[in-house]
C-alpha angles and dihedrals in degrees: 000000000000128000119219127185124230125219091278093050094254116145118251118194118224107190130196088245091057091045089055090048090050094050094043098043098035110028091174086070092069108122091014102102093107089055090051089054091048092049090053095047098035108027124165092213138005119204131185111235114253092213099042116032090195092062127085122197116208117197133196126169121230122194093209125034134147086270102041125263108347146145116254111222118201114191118207129183133187138060108223095011106040120190138175111252098183144320132213145160117258140175095229146024114253119242118253142104108323106228096181137356130191109251 
């Protein structure tokens, strides 16, 4: 298990089980764990999920990825015990309540 920090310095657990999910469900995320950590600690925008109010989606755009220029989305759940649910590359930022945005 690894512990990342989010933008506010709060710990985010990244378990082996979630790593396996990430690699099996999103093979393009292989070799991208450092970018996941960077997206959590230095996001460009954080949005509350419209379908799960306990989930926050942190986004950061990368010019070069295994699948061209994309945003990386890192999904975190939990209040006292925060953990990474998944992460993936996407073309756009999902709609929802913007919790924070880089000035």
